[in-house]
Each structure stands twice: as C-alpha cells, then as structure tokens.
C-alpha positions in Angstrom: -45.3 69.6 53.0 -45.7 66.9 55.7 -48.3 65.2 53.4 -46.0 65.3 50.3 -43.1 63.9 52.4 -45.4 60.9 53.4 -46.3 60.2 49.8 -42.6 60.3 48.7 -41.8 57.8 51.4 -44.8 55.6 50.6 -43.6 55.7 46.8 -40.2 54.6 47.7 -41.4 51.9 49.9 -43.6 50.7 47.3 -40.8 50.6 44.7 -38.5 48.8 46.9 -41.1 46.3 47.8 -41.7 46.0 44.0 -38.1 45.6 43.3 -37.6 42.9 46.0 -40.6 41.0 44.6 -39.3 41.2 41.1 -35.9 40.2 42.4 -37.4 37.0 43.9 -39.6 36.3 40.8 -36.3 36.4 38.7 -34.5 34.0 40.9 -37.5 31.6 40.9 -37.8 31.8 37.2 -34.0 31.2 36.8 -34.3 27.9 39.1 -37.2 26.6 37.0 -35.4 27.2 33.7 -32.4 25.5 35.1 -34.4 22.6 36.3 -36.0 22.4 32.9 -32.6 22.4 31.2 -31.2 19.9 33.5 -34.4 17.6 32.7 -34.2 18.2 29.1 -30.4 17.2 29.1 -31.2 14.0 31.0 -34.5 12.8 29.4 -34.1 14.4 26.0 -31.5 12.1 24.4 -33.2 9.0 25.7 -36.6 10.2 24.3 -35.0 11.0 21.1 -33.4 7.7 20.8 -36.7 5.7 21.7 -38.6 7.6 19.3 -36.3 7.0 16.6 -36.2 3.3 17.1 -40.0 3.1 17.4 -40.5 5.3 14.3 -38.7 2.9 11.9 -40.0 -0.2 13.6 -43.0 0.0 11.2 -43.5 -1.8 8.9 -42.4 -4.8 10.7 -41.9 -6.8 7.5 -39.9 -4.2 5.5 -37.0 -6.7 4.9 -37.0 -10.4 3.8 -34.5 -11.4 6.8 -34.6 -11.0 10.5 -32.1 -9.0 12.5 -30.6 -12.2 13.7 -30.3 -13.7 10.1 -28.5 -10.2 8.9 -26.0 -10.6 12.0 -25.2 -14.0 11.1 -24.7 -13.0 7.4 -22.4 -10.2 8.2 -20.4 -12.2 10.9 -19.8 -15.0 8.5 -18.7 -12.5 5.7 -16.1 -11.2 7.9 -14.9 -14.7 9.1 -16.3 -14.3 12.6 -18.1 -17.7 12.5 -17.4 -18.3 16.3 -19.3 -15.2 17.2 -22.6 -16.2 18.5 -25.9 -14.3 17.8 -28.4 -14.6 20.7 -31.8 -13.2 21.8 -31.6 -11.2 25.2 -33.8 -9.2 27.2 -30.9 -7.2 28.7 -30.8 -4.8 25.6 -29.0 -4.9 22.4 -25.3 -5.1 22.8 -22.1 -7.1 21.9 -20.4 -9.0 24.6 -16.7 -8.9 23.8 -15.9 -11.6 26.6 -18.5 -14.3 25.6 -17.9 -13.2 21.9 -21.9 -12.9 21.2 -24.1 -10.4 19.6 -27.2 -10.1 21.6 -30.5 -8.5 20.3 -33.7 -8.1 22.0 -36.5 -10.1 20.6 -37.9 -7.3 18.5 -34.5 -6.9 16.8 -33.7 -10.7 16.9 -36.9 -11.8 15.1 -37.7 -8.4 13.4 -37.6 -7.5 9.8 -38.0 -3.7 10.3 -35.5 -1.1 9.3 -34.8 -0.7 13.0 -34.0 -4.5 13.6 -31.8 -4.5 10.6 -29.8 -1.3 11.4 -29.4 -2.2 15.1 -28.1 -5.6 14.3 -25.5 -4.2 11.8 -24.6 -1.6 14.7 -23.8 -4.6 17.0 -21.9 -6.4 14.4 -19.9 -3.5 14.0 -18.8 -3.8 17.7 -18.0 -7.3 16.9 -15.9 -6.2 14.1 -14.1 -3.9 16.2 -13.2 -6.7 18.5 -12.0 -8.8 15.7 -9.9 -6.2 14.5 -8.5 -5.5 18.0 -9.8 -2.0 18.0 -8.0 -0.2 20.8 -10.8 2.2 22.2 -13.1 -1.1 22.4 -10.5 -2.7 24.5 -10.2 0.1 26.7 -13.9 0.2 27.3 -14.1 -3.4 28.2 -11.2 -3.0 30.7 -13.0 -0.1 32.1 -16.2 -1.8 32.5 -14.4 -4.8 34.2 -12.8 -2.5 36.5 -16.0 -0.5 37.5 -18.1 -3.6 37.7 -19.9 -3.5 41.0 -18.8 -0.1 41.9 -22.4 1.3 41.5 -23.5 -1.1 44.4 -20.4 -0.1 46.5 -21.3 3.5 45.8 -24.8 3.1 47.1 -23.3 1.4 50.3 -20.9 4.3 50.7 -23.6 6.8 50.4 -25.6 5.0 53.2 -22.6 4.9 55.5 -21.4 8.4 54.8 -23.4 10.3 57.3 -23.0 7.8 60.0 -19.3 7.7 59.8 -19.2 11.4 60.0 -21.5 11.3 63.1 -19.6 8.5 64.8 -16.2 9.9 64.2 -17.4 13.5 64.6 -15.1 14.5 61.9 -17.3 16.1 59.1 -14.5 15.9 56.7 -14.7 12.1 56.6 -18.3 11.9 55.9 -17.8 14.6 53.2 -15.0 12.5 51.5 -16.9 9.4 51.8 -20.0 11.0 50.5 -18.0 12.5 47.5 -16.6 8.9 46.9 -20.1 7.5 46.6 -21.1 10.0 44.0 -18.1 9.3 41.7 -18.8 5.6 42.2 -22.4 6.0 41.2 -21.3 8.1 38.2 -18.9 5.6 37.0 -20.8 4.0 34.2 -21.9 7.2 32.9 -18.2 8.2 32.7 -17.3 5.1 30.9 -19.9 5.5 28.1 -19.0 9.1 27.7 -15.2 8.7 27.4 -15.8 5.9 24.9 -18.6 7.5 22.9 -16.2 7.5 20.0 -16.3 3.8 19.9 -20.4 3.9 19.3 -19.8 6.2 16.5 -17.1 4.2 14.9 -19.3 1.0 15.0 -22.3 2.8 13.5 -20.4 5.0 10.6 -17.0 3.4 10.1 -18.3 -0.4 10.5 -22.1 -0.8 10.2 -23.0 1.5 7.3 -20.3 0.6 5.2 -21.1 -3.2 5.8 -24.9 -2.4 4.9 -23.5 -0.5 1.7 -21.4 -3.3 0.7 -23.8 -6.1 0.8 -26.5 -3.9 -0.6 -29.0 -4.6 2.5 -30.8 -1.2 2.4 -33.5 -0.3 0.2 -32.4 3.0 -1.5 -34.9 5.1 0.2 -33.9 3.8 3.6 -30.3 5.0 3.8 -31.0 8.4 5.2 -33.2 6.9 7.8 -30.6 4.1 8.5 -28.1 6.9 9.3 -30.5 8.5 11.9 -30.9 5.0 13.4 -27.3 4.5 13.5 -26.7 7.9 15.4 -29.5 6.8 17.7 -27.9 3.4 18.5 -24.6 5.1 19.0 -26.3 7.2 21.7 -28.3 4.5 23.4 -25.7 3.9 26.2 -25.2 7.5 26.8 -29.0 8.3 27.3 -29.0 5.3 29.6 -26.1 6.8 31.4 -27.8 10.2 31.7 -30.8 8.4 33.3 -28.4 6.7 35.9 -27.2 10.0 37.0 -30.6 10.3 38.5 -29.6 7.7 41.1 -27.2 10.4 42.2 -29.9 12.9 42.7 -32.2 10.3 44.5 -29.6 9.4 47.1 -28.9 13.2 47.6 -32.6 13.8 48.3 -32.7 10.8 50.6 -29.7 11.8 52.6 -31.0 15.3 52.9 -34.1 14.2 54.8 
C-alpha cells in the first residue's frame, strides 16, 4: 500500500512539473509570436514597398522620357509652370513650401516604370496643393508644428530619469518619459492621420493624369497601380521604422 501511495504521489508530482513546463513553453511561444508579429508590422510594409519599386525599375529604358521630363510635362499641362522639378538625395517628395517636385536621381534621370509612376505620384501632390486640397494643407501645418519635436523628444527621454531622481517625485519622471515617447512618435502620427492624402495623390490624381496623357503602355497599367499603392505607403513604412527609435530609447533607459 505504501509503495502504491508513493507511486501515485510521484505521478502527481511529475504531472505538475509537466504542466508547469508546458505553461512556461506556451508563454514563451506567445512572446515569440508577438515579437514576430511586431517585427512583421514594422518591417513588412517597408520591405514590400522597396521590393515593388525595385521590381519595376527594370528595364531601365522602358519609356522614352525620364521621370523629371514627365513631371515637367504634367506640371505644365496643369498650369503649374512655377513649380520646379529637382533632383534630391532626401527621398521622393513634393515640397509645398518651396513649390518643388523632388525626385531621387534614379527617378529623376530614370526611364523605368517606377521612375515614371513615382514622378506622377509627386505631381499628384503638387496638383493637390494647386487646388488647395484641404488634407494636404492640414498635413503641411502638422509637419511645421511638429518640426524638431523628435529632437526635443530625445532630449526629454534623456532628462526624464534624472529629473525623477533629483525631484524624488517618480510621477514627474514618468510624465516626462511619456512626453518624450509621444514626441518621438509625432512623425508617425502625422503620416498615419494624413494617409488618405497619399492615396488621393496616387489614385485620384496621378493615375488619371497617366491615363489622360496616354503615358503608360497598356500592359503596364496594373503594375502602375501596384506602384502607386507602394508610393502611397512609403511614408507610412518610414514612420513605422521611426517607431523603432522609441524601442531603442526604452532599451537604453532600462540599462
């Protein structure tokens, strides 16, 4: 009888150990899956955008004119003669303050489907500005208001723990820390809030312009739609990457 009781207790103990080990394994797997999900959400859009842009950058001489020439043609066709077309290393964009469509060298001098389509997308923003499109004006005001906030946020994050230690009021440090996190995420917020502006530039402006002026080869139109979607998501993917700054500062401050 004693031996039987010992065996039963041993089995119960083994079962408890097994259950505990399984629970720990399940928690670890949940954490791993969560990390993979977060990584996918942050890096996925950017990788997709870059792969689409690269895919249709070949052949490099698919069109007779360059991205810069197309941008100039479309701007002039809509009476925007004063808007400049410039080469830049700072990423493809339209500057509503300087009134300039700026393209990276591969788009400015390129003749690929990517170069043509991205140029049309940026002209789409210029057309929004020309027509006083309200969401673009809102984004411009938000960008101006939040200019420099990221640098301030980095400074706030550095000061936060020291401020809490000096004042010995933990809530002050926590509030300062929260302000720093919000500041670092300001650019991401701007682009998420104004995402409809990007899709309007692509599908309500750029694509109709390309169709009206018969720019695209027939077989390229579906691919151009994919490119225009990628162009619309470019800022969003960059904003997601910028959120890694927050994680980096958290890791630094936890040391």
